[in-house]
Every structure is written in C-alpha cells, then in structure tokens.
BADO-11377 format. One record per residue (C-alpha): chain; x, y, z; residue number from 1. Coordinates in Angstrom, 1 decimal. Each point is the difference from the previous one (the first is absolute). Layout:
N
+----+--------+--------+--------+-----+
| ch |      u |      v |      w |   i |
+----+--------+--------+--------+-----+
|  A |      X |      Y |      Z | NUM |
...
+----+--------+--------+--------+-----+
end
This chain:
130
+----+--------+--------+--------+-----+
| ch |      u |      v |      w |   i |
+----+--------+--------+--------+-----+
|  A |  124.0 | -101.1 |   35.3 |   1 |
|  A |    1.4 |   -3.1 |    0.8 |   2 |
|  A |   -1.8 |   -3.6 |   -0.9 |   3 |
|  A |   -0.8 |   -0.4 |    4.0 |   4 |
|  A |   -1.0 |    3.6 |    0.0 |   5 |
|  A |   -2.4 |   -0.6 |   -2.3 |   6 |
|  A |   -1.2 |   -3.5 |    0.8 |   7 |
|  A |   -0.7 |    1.9 |    3.6 |   8 |
|  A |   -2.6 |    2.5 |   -1.5 |   9 |
|  A |   -1.9 |   -2.6 |   -2.3 |  10 |
|  A |   -0.5 |   -1.8 |    3.5 |  11 |
|  A |   -1.3 |    3.3 |    1.5 |  12 |
|  A |   -2.4 |    0.2 |   -3.1 |  13 |
|  A |   -1.1 |   -3.3 |    1.3 |  14 |
|  A |   -1.5 |    1.6 |    2.8 |  15 |
|  A |   -2.7 |    1.8 |   -2.0 |  16 |
|  A |   -0.9 |   -3.2 |   -1.8 |  17 |
|  A |   -4.0 |   -0.7 |   -0.3 |  18 |
|  A |   -0.5 |   -4.0 |    0.1 |  19 |
|  A |   -2.6 |   -1.0 |    2.3 |  20 |
|  A |   -0.6 |   -3.4 |   -2.1 |  21 |
|  A |    3.4 |   -1.3 |   -0.5 |  22 |
|  A |    1.8 |    1.6 |    2.8 |  23 |
|  A |    2.9 |    0.5 |   -2.0 |  24 |
|  A |    1.8 |    3.3 |    0.2 |  25 |
|  A |    2.2 |    0.8 |   -3.1 |  26 |
|  A |    1.8 |    3.3 |    0.0 |  27 |
|  A |    2.4 |    1.8 |   -2.9 |  28 |
|  A |    2.6 |    2.6 |   -0.8 |  29 |
|  A |    0.9 |    1.3 |   -3.5 |  30 |
|  A |    2.8 |    1.9 |   -0.2 |  31 |
|  A |   -0.5 |    2.2 |   -3.0 |  32 |
|  A |    3.3 |    0.8 |   -2.1 |  33 |
|  A |   -0.5 |    4.0 |    1.5 |  34 |
|  A |    0.6 |   -1.7 |    3.6 |  35 |
|  A |   -3.7 |    0.5 |    0.9 |  36 |
|  A |   -1.6 |   -2.9 |    1.6 |  37 |
|  A |   -3.5 |   -1.3 |   -1.2 |  38 |
|  A |   -1.4 |   -2.4 |    3.2 |  39 |
|  A |   -3.0 |   -2.0 |   -0.5 |  40 |
|  A |   -2.2 |   -3.2 |    1.7 |  41 |
|  A |   -2.0 |   -2.4 |   -1.1 |  42 |
|  A |   -3.9 |    1.4 |    0.6 |  43 |
|  A |   -2.7 |   -3.6 |    0.4 |  44 |
|  A |   -3.4 |    0.0 |   -1.4 |  45 |
|  A |   -2.7 |   -2.2 |    0.5 |  46 |
|  A |   -0.2 |   -0.7 |   -3.6 |  47 |
|  A |    4.2 |   -1.1 |   -0.2 |  48 |
|  A |    0.1 |    0.7 |   -3.9 |  49 |
|  A |   -0.1 |    3.7 |    1.5 |  50 |
|  A |    2.5 |   -0.6 |    1.9 |  51 |
|  A |    3.4 |    2.5 |   -0.5 |  52 |
|  A |    3.5 |   -1.5 |    0.6 |  53 |
|  A |    2.6 |    2.4 |    2.4 |  54 |
|  A |    2.5 |    0.2 |   -2.9 |  55 |
|  A |   -3.0 |    1.2 |   -2.7 |  56 |
|  A |   -1.3 |    2.6 |    2.4 |  57 |
|  A |    3.7 |    1.5 |    0.3 |  58 |
|  A |    0.2 |   -0.4 |   -3.9 |  59 |
|  A |   -3.3 |    1.7 |   -0.3 |  60 |
|  A |    0.9 |    2.8 |    2.6 |  61 |
|  A |    3.3 |    0.8 |   -1.9 |  62 |
|  A |   -1.5 |   -0.3 |   -3.4 |  63 |
|  A |   -2.9 |    2.2 |    0.5 |  64 |
|  A |    2.4 |    2.9 |    1.4 |  65 |
|  A |    2.0 |   -0.2 |   -3.5 |  66 |
|  A |    3.0 |   -2.2 |    1.1 |  67 |
|  A |    1.0 |   -2.6 |   -2.3 |  68 |
|  A |    3.7 |   -1.2 |    0.3 |  69 |
|  A |    0.6 |   -2.2 |    3.7 |  70 |
|  A |    3.1 |   -1.9 |    1.5 |  71 |
|  A |   -1.5 |   -2.1 |    2.0 |  72 |
|  A |   -3.2 |   -1.1 |    2.0 |  73 |
|  A |    0.3 |   -1.5 |    3.5 |  74 |
|  A |   -2.5 |   -3.0 |    1.1 |  75 |
|  A |   -0.9 |   -1.3 |    3.1 |  76 |
|  A |   -3.0 |   -2.0 |    1.1 |  77 |
|  A |   -1.2 |   -2.2 |    3.2 |  78 |
|  A |   -3.6 |   -1.1 |    1.7 |  79 |
|  A |    2.5 |    0.7 |    3.3 |  80 |
|  A |    2.3 |    2.8 |    1.6 |  81 |
|  A |    2.9 |   -2.3 |   -1.5 |  82 |
|  A |    0.6 |    1.5 |   -3.5 |  83 |
|  A |    3.6 |   -2.1 |   -0.2 |  84 |
|  A |   -2.0 |   -2.9 |   -3.0 |  85 |
|  A |    0.7 |    1.3 |   -3.5 |  86 |
|  A |   -3.3 |    1.3 |   -1.7 |  87 |
|  A |    0.6 |    0.2 |   -3.4 |  88 |
|  A |   -2.3 |    1.8 |   -2.5 |  89 |
|  A |   -3.0 |   -1.5 |   -1.8 |  90 |
|  A |   -0.3 |   -0.6 |   -3.3 |  91 |
|  A |   -1.9 |    2.9 |   -1.0 |  92 |
|  A |    2.1 |    2.4 |    2.1 |  93 |
|  A |    2.9 |   -1.3 |   -2.0 |  94 |
|  A |   -1.8 |    0.6 |   -3.4 |  95 |
|  A |   -0.8 |    3.6 |    1.2 |  96 |
|  A |    3.2 |    0.7 |    1.8 |  97 |
|  A |    1.9 |   -1.5 |   -3.8 |  98 |
|  A |   -2.2 |    3.1 |   -2.0 |  99 |
|  A |    1.2 |    2.7 |    2.1 | 100 |
|  A |    3.2 |   -1.3 |    1.8 | 101 |
|  A |    1.8 |   -2.2 |   -3.0 | 102 |
|  A |    2.3 |   -3.3 |    0.6 | 103 |
|  A |    2.4 |    1.8 |    2.7 | 104 |
|  A |   -2.1 |    1.4 |    2.4 | 105 |
|  A |    1.3 |   -1.4 |    3.7 | 106 |
|  A |   -2.4 |   -2.1 |    1.6 | 107 |
|  A |    0.9 |    0.3 |    3.7 | 108 |
|  A |   -1.1 |   -3.0 |    2.2 | 109 |
|  A |    0.6 |   -1.2 |    3.5 | 110 |
|  A |    2.7 |   -2.4 |   -1.2 | 111 |
|  A |    1.4 |    2.0 |   -2.2 | 112 |
|  A |   -0.1 |    1.9 |   -3.6 | 113 |
|  A |   -0.7 |   -0.9 |   -3.5 | 114 |
|  A |   -0.5 |    1.5 |   -3.4 | 115 |
|  A |   -3.8 |    0.0 |   -1.3 | 116 |
|  A |    1.3 |   -2.6 |   -2.7 | 117 |
|  A |    1.1 |   -2.3 |    2.6 | 118 |
|  A |   -3.8 |   -0.5 |    0.6 | 119 |
|  A |   -1.4 |    0.9 |   -3.6 | 120 |
|  A |    2.5 |   -1.3 |   -2.8 | 121 |
|  A |   -2.8 |    0.4 |   -2.8 | 122 |
|  A |   -2.4 |    2.6 |    0.6 | 123 |
|  A |   -2.7 |    1.3 |   -2.2 | 124 |
|  A |    0.7 |    3.2 |   -1.0 | 125 |
|  A |   -0.6 |    2.9 |   -3.0 | 126 |
|  A |    2.5 |   -2.1 |   -2.1 | 127 |
|  A |   -3.1 |   -2.8 |    0.1 | 128 |
|  A |   -2.8 |    2.7 |   -1.2 | 129 |
|  A |    1.5 |    0.5 |   -3.5 | 130 |
+----+--------+--------+--------+-----+
end
C-alpha cells in the first residue's frame, strides 16, 4: 500500500461524510500493522460537541474489531471537490491517535507525510497517570 493509495482511500471515505453544518467533508484511512485498512468520515451533529471526526471514526472501528497496532493514517478534508489543501488532524484526534498508535505513526496529508510526534511532541499518555 503506497501513501498515495492510502490518501485516495481517505478521499473516497470523505464521500460518506455527514457534514450538513460545516459543509467540510473529511475522510481517513487507517492502515493496521496486519495490512487491514479502516476508513472513517466525519459525522456532525447539531450539538457540535457530539460531532466525531473521521480519524477517530476509523480508529474506533479498528479498536472495536480488536486491532491495536497501526502503521499509518491518511487524512483528506475539503469543502469542495479539491482535496489538495492539507487537512491535519485536530487536537482531539491527535490525542486519541497517540493513545493507540504511538509517536511513529505516519500521518499522510495531501502535502506529504509526517510522524504523529511532529504534530504532538509533548503528548499526555499513560505515563502521566502514575
């Protein structure tokens, strides 16, 4: 699976977005260590705090299937049909991804790929709970 193929899957996942309020569709494609891919889209709610992002939708689907090891996630977002502008994960998604994926998770955006630690260098984790 190439970065480009995974990003294309994220764009495809955005087609299922339920975003009647923001009109900003986001899709994510999460590559598990075993090669399975879990996709997700953003799902809005009139009570905005109940909205779920694409990245967390994909991750929660994977975790609910018993998957706990991941290699990469691609994220694509746009209010148009043009997904060339980068759409990085929000703070909540970065925190949740760090819980399950670790600092070395590859984050694929339209403008390249990064490590999760590039976005969240000082994460709050299990070590902070002791």
